[in-house]
Structure formats: C-alpha cells, structure tokens
C-alpha positions as CSV (number, residue, x, y, z in Angstrom):
1,M,4.4,-17.8,19.1
2,A,4.0,-17.4,15.4
3,K,6.1,-19.3,12.9
4,W,8.1,-16.2,11.9
5,G,8.3,-14.3,15.1
6,K,6.4,-12.8,18.0
7,M,2.6,-12.5,17.5
8,I,1.4,-9.0,17.2
9,N,-1.3,-7.5,19.3
10,Y,-2.8,-5.1,16.8
11,S,-4.2,-2.8,19.4
12,E,-0.7,-1.9,20.4
13,I,0.5,-0.9,16.9
14,T,1.2,2.7,16.4
15,V,1.6,4.5,13.1
16,D,4.1,7.4,12.7
17,L,4.9,9.6,9.8
18,L,8.5,8.9,8.9
19,T,10.8,11.8,10.0
20,E,14.5,12.2,10.7
21,K,13.9,11.1,14.3
22,H,13.3,7.5,13.0
23,K,16.7,7.1,11.2
24,N,18.0,4.8,13.9
25,I,15.1,2.3,13.8
26,I,14.8,2.2,10.0
27,S,18.4,1.0,9.7
28,N,17.3,-2.2,11.6
29,F,14.4,-3.0,9.2
30,S,14.8,-6.4,7.5
31,C,12.9,-7.6,4.5
32,C,13.7,-10.3,1.9
33,E,12.9,-7.8,-0.8
34,K,16.1,-5.8,-0.7
35,D,14.8,-3.0,-2.8
36,L,12.1,-2.3,-0.2
37,V,14.8,-1.9,2.5
38,S,16.9,0.2,0.2
39,F,13.9,2.5,-0.5
40,L,13.2,3.0,3.2
41,V,16.8,3.7,4.1
42,D,17.9,5.7,1.1
43,D,14.9,7.3,-0.6
44,A,11.8,7.6,1.7
45,L,12.9,10.8,3.5
46,L,14.2,12.3,0.3
47,N,10.9,11.6,-1.4
48,R,9.1,13.3,1.5
49,D,11.3,16.4,1.2
50,R,10.7,16.6,-2.5
51,G,6.9,16.2,-2.2
52,I,6.9,12.9,-4.0
53,S,5.6,10.5,-1.4
54,V,5.2,10.1,2.3
55,T,6.0,7.0,4.4
56,Y,4.2,5.7,7.4
57,L,5.9,3.4,9.9
58,F,4.1,0.7,11.7
59,L,5.6,0.3,15.2
60,Y,5.1,-2.4,17.7
61,E,6.9,-2.4,21.1
62,S,9.3,0.3,19.7
63,N,10.1,-2.1,16.8
64,L,9.6,-1.2,13.1
65,V,7.4,-4.0,11.9
66,G,6.3,-2.5,8.5
67,Y,6.0,0.6,6.4
68,I,3.8,1.9,3.6
69,S,4.6,4.8,1.2
70,V,1.8,6.6,-0.4
71,L,1.4,9.3,-3.1
72,M,-1.3,10.9,-5.2
73,D,-2.0,9.6,-8.7
74,T,-4.8,9.0,-11.1
75,L,-6.4,5.9,-12.5
76,N,-6.7,6.0,-16.3
77,L,-10.1,4.4,-17.0
78,N,-10.0,1.2,-19.1
79,T,-13.1,0.1,-21.1
80,D,-15.0,-1.6,-18.3
81,L,-14.4,1.3,-15.8
82,K,-15.0,3.9,-18.4
83,D,-18.4,2.3,-19.2
84,F,-19.3,2.1,-15.5
85,F,-18.5,5.8,-14.9
86,R,-20.2,6.9,-18.1
87,S,-23.4,5.2,-17.0
88,K,-23.2,7.4,-13.9
89,G,-22.7,10.5,-16.0
90,V,-18.9,10.8,-15.4
91,T,-17.0,11.3,-18.6
92,Y,-13.5,11.8,-17.4
93,K,-10.6,9.8,-18.8
94,S,-9.0,9.4,-15.4
95,I,-10.1,9.5,-11.8
96,P,-8.2,10.7,-8.7
97,A,-6.4,7.9,-6.7
98,M,-4.0,7.4,-3.8
99,K,-1.2,5.1,-4.8
100,I,0.6,2.7,-2.5
101,G,4.2,3.1,-3.8
102,R,5.8,0.7,-1.4
103,L,4.5,-1.7,1.3
104,A,6.8,-3.9,3.3
105,V,6.6,-6.0,6.4
106,D,9.7,-6.9,8.4
107,D,10.7,-10.6,7.9
108,K,10.2,-11.3,11.6
109,Y,6.5,-10.3,11.4
110,Q,5.5,-11.9,8.1
111,R,2.2,-13.9,7.8
112,Q,0.5,-12.4,10.9
113,G,-2.0,-10.1,9.1
114,L,0.1,-7.0,9.3
115,G,-0.1,-6.4,5.5
116,T,-3.9,-6.6,5.7
117,Q,-3.8,-4.0,8.5
118,M,-1.6,-1.7,6.4
119,I,-4.0,-1.9,3.5
120,S,-6.9,-1.2,5.8
121,F,-5.0,1.9,7.1
122,S,-4.4,3.1,3.6
123,Q,-8.0,2.5,2.6
124,H,-9.3,4.5,5.6
125,F,-6.7,7.2,5.0
126,A,-7.7,7.6,1.3
127,K,-11.4,7.6,2.2
128,K,-10.8,10.3,4.8
129,L,-8.9,12.4,2.3
130,S,-11.7,11.9,-0.2
131,T,-14.4,13.2,2.2
132,E,-12.4,15.9,3.9
133,T,-9.5,17.2,1.9
134,I,-9.1,16.2,-1.7
135,G,-11.0,14.0,-4.2
136,C,-9.8,10.4,-4.2
137,R,-11.9,7.6,-5.6
138,F,-9.4,4.7,-5.8
139,L,-6.6,3.1,-3.9
140,I,-4.1,1.8,-6.5
141,L,-0.8,0.0,-6.7
142,D,1.5,-2.0,-9.0
143,T,2.6,-5.5,-8.2
144,K,4.7,-8.2,-9.9
145,R,3.9,-11.8,-10.6
146,N,6.3,-14.2,-8.9
147,S,6.8,-17.9,-9.8
148,D,7.1,-18.6,-6.0
149,P,3.5,-18.6,-4.7
150,K,4.7,-17.4,-1.3
151,K,6.1,-14.2,-2.9
152,D,3.2,-13.7,-5.4
153,T,1.5,-10.7,-3.9
154,I,-1.2,-10.4,-6.5
155,H,-3.3,-13.1,-4.7
156,F,-2.9,-11.2,-1.4
157,Y,-4.3,-8.0,-3.0
158,K,-7.1,-9.7,-4.8
159,K,-8.2,-11.3,-1.5
160,L,-8.5,-7.8,-0.1
161,G,-10.8,-6.7,-3.0
162,F,-8.3,-5.2,-5.5
163,K,-9.0,-5.8,-9.1
164,V,-6.6,-6.1,-12.0
165,L,-6.7,-3.0,-14.2
166,K,-4.6,-4.6,-17.0
167,E,-3.1,-8.1,-17.2
168,R,0.6,-8.1,-18.3
169,E,3.0,-11.0,-18.9
170,K,6.0,-8.9,-18.0
171,G,6.6,-6.0,-15.7
172,T,4.2,-4.8,-13.1
173,I,0.5,-5.4,-13.0
174,P,-1.7,-2.4,-12.0
175,L,-4.4,-3.1,-9.4
176,Y,-7.2,-0.9,-8.0
177,L,-9.7,-0.8,-5.2
178,D,-12.8,1.4,-5.5
179,L,-13.1,3.2,-2.2
180,Y,-16.9,3.7,-2.7
181,L,-17.7,0.0,-3.0
182,P,-18.1,-2.3,0.0
183,T,-14.9,-3.9,1.2
184,V,-14.4,-7.7,1.1
185,Y,-12.4,-8.2,4.3
C-alpha cells in the first residue's frame, strides 16, 4: 500500500477523452490545487466545445486518478534555441508545439509515478501528431515556483527532460521538451 493510497498497476490504466458521459466521475476528483479541480468540473468540456483544448482522463478501476488538458501552441525561440535551429537551416521565429494546459493527479494517487506516465502519454501523443497529422516539434507547459519543495513542480518536469525557456521571479515559468531529442526517463 502506498503512503497516499492504493498502488496503481499501470497496465490497468485506461485513457479516455473527456465527454459528457464522464460528468459523474469528474465531480469526485480531489486535488489540493483547487483551481485544477475547478477547471476540470467547470471549464474542460466548454474548452473542448469551443475548440480551445481537449482533456484526457486517466482511469484506474473506474476511478478518475488524473487528467491532462492539451492544446496546440507555438514556442517562440529564444537566443539559444534560435541559434540551434539557424545552424540547422531553420530561420523561423517560432516552432509548432503541443501545450499541456493542465495536469493533475488525484490526491489519493499522488507520488506513485502517475504524473510521469501522463507526461509520457503526452509526449507520445505529440510525437504521433508530428509524424502523422500536423507539425509539432515541442511539448511545452508553464509551471510556478513554490516555496514548498513538495509542491514545486519545476523539479519534476526538469527530471523528465524539460528545459526552462525563460527564468522568471514572478508568475509562471515556461518549459519545453524537444520531441526529437532522446528522452531522459
């Protein structure tokens, strides 16, 4: 038994695109970040209907254990990235990316590797888009620094290979993962 709840058997996780049929299970989602719960309950379906983002639910034994919301975006190239791409003959100011708008794990399933699995899902999904449907070079997201090390997600994302695009003292910090470079995890 895990410290926070039942241990997950990852082979039994299913991923569903959020639809109206999931309304009853999303109302039971619990997360210490209340804005993540609010987004799921109040905005995720509306965003889908408006063509803004889509949300994928991670289900285990009929329980909602986490979700991830994704959308298309671009990564504006900073000096280092601009130089890298120019050396390859690419002179664009921005490059296509899939953005993780929201990622949340239910409190009962924290610290069991589910967030890592969700990032892996996103990475494979973006790579599949890139090779079959639409250009997509990067996986990007914004995160916040937190004075509580247990809630500071920047270290989690860096461990998975994300790099800081621009350091900021206040507000969110943009991170990126190049889908065409080898993964760390």
